C-alpha positions in Angstrom: -10.5 13.0 33.7 -9.6 13.9 30.0 -6.5 11.8 29.3 -4.2 14.2 27.6 -0.6 14.5 26.8 1.9 18.0 26.2 3.3 17.0 22.8 6.2 18.2 21.1 8.2 18.9 17.9 11.0 20.3 16.9 11.5 21.7 12.8 15.4 23.1 12.8 18.0 24.7 10.8 21.3 22.7 10.4 23.9 24.4 12.4 26.6 22.9 10.5 28.1 20.2 12.6 26.5 17.3 14.7 28.1 18.7 18.4 26.2 22.2 17.7 23.0 20.6 16.4 22.6 18.0 18.9 23.0 20.6 21.6 20.7 22.9 19.9 17.9 19.7 20.3 18.9 19.1 23.7 17.9 23.2 24.6 14.9 22.4 22.5 13.8 19.3 24.8 14.7 21.0 27.9 12.5 24.1 27.2 9.2 21.5 26.3 9.8 19.8 29.3 9.6 22.9 31.3 6.4 23.8 29.4 4.9 20.4 30.6 5.9 18.2 27.3 5.9 14.4 28.2 7.1 13.2 24.8 9.1 15.2 21.8 10.1 14.2 18.5 13.1 15.6 16.3 13.0 15.9 12.3 15.1 12.6 10.1 18.1 12.3 10.1 18.1 15.0 13.0 22.0 15.0 14.0 23.3 15.4 10.8 22.5 17.8 7.5 20.0 16.0 4.6 23.0 14.7 2.9 21.1 12.3 0.8 20.9 15.3 -1.7 24.1 14.1 -3.5 25.7 10.4 -3.7 29.5 10.8 -1.9 30.6 8.1 0.4 32.1 10.7 2.7 28.3 10.8 4.4 28.6 7.5 5.5 30.6 9.2 8.2 27.2 10.5 9.7 26.3 7.0 10.5 26.7 5.3 14.3 24.9 2.3 15.8 21.8 2.3 17.7 21.4 2.4 20.3 25.1 2.4 21.5 26.1 5.3 19.0 26.9 8.4 20.6 24.0 10.2 20.1 21.0 8.0 21.2 23.3 7.6 24.2 23.0 11.6 24.9 19.5 11.3 23.8 18.5 8.5 26.6 20.6 10.9 29.1 18.2 13.4 28.0 15.0 11.8 28.5 16.3 10.9 32.0 17.2 14.3 32.5 13.7 16.0 31.3 11.5 13.2 32.2 10.3 13.3 28.7 9.9 10.5 26.1 12.2 11.2 23.0 12.1 9.7 19.4 15.1 10.7 17.8 15.9 9.8 14.1 19.5 9.1 13.1 21.5 7.2 10.4 22.1 3.6 11.5 25.3 1.7 10.8 24.6 -1.8 12.5 27.6 -3.2 10.4 29.7 -2.6 7.5 27.1 -2.1 4.3 24.0 -2.5 6.4 22.9 1.1 6.9 19.5 2.2 7.7 17.4 4.9 8.1 16.4 4.8 11.5 14.3 6.4 14.3 15.5 5.5 18.2 12.5 5.6 21.1 13.2 6.4 24.0 10.9 6.1 27.1 11.0 9.1 29.8 13.1 7.3 32.3 16.0 6.9 29.7 15.2 3.1 29.0 16.1 2.4 25.7 12.7 1.0 24.0 13.5 0.0 20.3 14.0 1.5 17.0 11.9 1.9 13.6 13.3 1.5 10.1 12.1 3.5 6.9 10.3 0.7 5.0 10.1 3.2 1.5 13.5 4.2 0.3 12.9 7.0 -2.4 15.7 7.3 -5.4 15.2 10.7 -7.0 16.9 14.1 -7.8 17.3 15.9 -4.2 16.3 11.9 -2.4 19.4 10.1 -3.3 18.7 7.6 -0.6 19.3 4.4 -1.8 22.9 4.9 -2.1 22.6 5.2 1.6 19.9 3.2 3.2 18.9 -0.2 3.4 14.6 -0.9 3.3 13.7 -1.2 6.9 13.3 -4.8 8.3 11.9 -4.7 11.7 8.0 -4.3 11.0 5.9 -1.7 12.6 6.3 -1.6 16.2 4.2 0.5 18.4 6.1 1.3 22.0 4.4 1.7 25.2 5.7 4.3 26.8 5.1 6.8 29.3 3.4 9.2 26.9 0.9 6.4 25.4 1.9 4.2 22.6 3.8 5.5 20.4 4.6 4.6 16.6 7.1 6.1 13.6 6.6 6.2 10.1 9.8 8.4 8.5 9.2 10.6 5.1 8.6 9.1 2.1 6.9 6.4 4.3 3.7 9.0 4.3 2.9 8.1 0.7 2.5 4.5 1.4 -0.7 4.0 3.5 0.0 0.4 4.2 1.7 1.1 7.0 0.2 3.8 8.6 -2.6 1.4 8.6 -0.1 -1.3 10.3 0.3 1.2 13.2 -3.1 1.5 13.9 -3.9 -2.1 13.9 -1.0 -2.2 16.6 -2.6 0.1 18.8 -0.8 3.5 17.8 -1.9 6.8 19.5 0.4 9.0 18.9 2.9 8.5 15.5 5.3 10.6 14.9 6.7 11.2 10.6 10.2 12.7 10.8 10.7 14.1 7.5 13.0 16.2 5.1 10.7 17.4 2.0 11.3 20.5 0.2 9.4 23.0 -2.1 8.5 21.1 -5.1 5.7 19.1 -7.2 5.0 17.1 -3.9 4.9 19.9 -1.4 0.4 20.4 -1.5 0.4 17.1 0.0 1.9 17.9 3.5 -1.0 18.9 4.2 -3.0 16.4 2.6 -1.7 12.9 3.3 -0.9 13.0 7.1 -4.3 14.5 7.8 -6.2 11.5 5.8 -4.1 9.3 7.3 -4.9 10.3 10.7 -8.6 10.0 9.8 -8.1 6.8 7.9 -6.3 5.1 11.2 -8.2 7.7 13.9 -5.0 8.4 16.0 -2.5 11.5 16.6 -0.1 12.3 13.6 2.9 15.0 14.4 3.9 16.0 11.1 8.0 17.4 11.3 9.8 18.6 8.4 13.1 20.8 8.2 13.6 24.2 7.4 16.0 26.0 5.8 18.5 25.5 2.6 21.7 23.4 3.3 25.1 22.9 1.9 24.7 19.8 -0.3 22.2 21.1 -2.2 19.1 22.7 -3.8 16.4 21.5 -1.5 14.6 24.3 0.2 12.9 22.8 3.3 9.8 24.3 3.7 8.9 23.8 7.9 5.3 23.7 8.4 5.1 21.4 11.1 2.3 20.3 12.8 0.3 17.8 15.1 -2.8 16.4 13.4 -6.0 14.7 15.6 -8.3 11.6 14.8 -10.7 13.8 12.8 -8.1 15.0 10.5 -8.0 18.5 12.1 -4.9 20.8 13.0 -3.9 21.1 16.5 -3.4 24.5 16.9 -1.6 26.4 14.0 1.3 25.0 11.9 4.9 26.0 12.2 6.3 28.6 9.7 7.8 27.6 6.4 10.9 29.7 7.1 12.2 29.7 10.5 13.1 26.8 13.3 10.4 26.3 16.1 9.7 23.9 18.5 5.8 23.0 18.4 3.7 22.3 21.3 0.2 21.0 22.0 -2.3 19.2 23.9 -3.5 16.0 22.6 -6.5 14.4 24.1 -6.2 10.9 23.5 -9.7 10.2 24.7 -10.5 11.4 21.1 -9.6 8.6 19.6 -12.0 6.5 21.2 -14.7 8.5 20.0 -13.9 8.5 17.0 -13.5 5.0 16.8 -16.9 4.4 18.4 -18.4 7.2 16.1 -17.2 6.4 12.4 -16.1 2.7 13.0 -13.6 2.4 10.3 -11.7 -0.6 12.0 -15.1 -2.1 12.4 -15.6 -2.8 8.7 -12.5 -3.2 7.6 -12.8 -6.3 5.1 -8.9 -7.9 5.4 -10.6 -11.2 3.8 -10.7 -9.1 0.6 -7.5 -7.5 0.2 -5.7 -10.3 -1.0 -4.7 -8.4 -3.8 -3.1 -6.1 -2.2 0.3 -8.0 -1.2 0.6 -9.6 -4.5 3.6 -8.6 -6.4 
């Protein structure tokens, strides 16, 4: 019997306030559950606008504790209600002066399994993240969920192959990559990097992007979210580039072992020869 997991992701437009944004994602999750999904992931800092287009202290108001803040508590209740695993990215406040770009991972019974903190923090036009976030310090956790072994890699992280590999070595079967990326010089990389990472590491990736324009800058988030399999092939069509969308796909987890046996990239690694990669 095939080991198939029905997985979902949401690319969403900003509503204007946290309450309606979270409520909208709750409705998407309920619809995904009605359609048989066992896991769902949301976009980067899903309960807020992408405020990092500017550097303004007012935006620290979006930060909250993880897991004891209001959004993660609601997501835990939602997981219990729907019976789905939930990957919920938020702006985390650990203590005054300690803020992270974080994703909480919640099991299908509402158990908080842990969090991933974004490692690579950009400071570019339209992406002023070093103003807000410290670099992640929790490593590359892979969570044993009711839907399989799940990892997270957030937005700008995707440009760095080392973390993708860490997640593969830790046994990830599905990695969610919640993002906020806009039409710019790097937009052509969107359909290249995650499929390449899926091939190199032989697992599924859920690539999630925001969609639309928001009030804090000129970024035009172009959606086109997708699932990609361990062969680097898109699972079904990509989402559109201008509309909010719930994407649901069936992922055959047995394909992971098949690909790893066929291409044997893990067998042929040479970690003994890679010491130079970690030199400053």
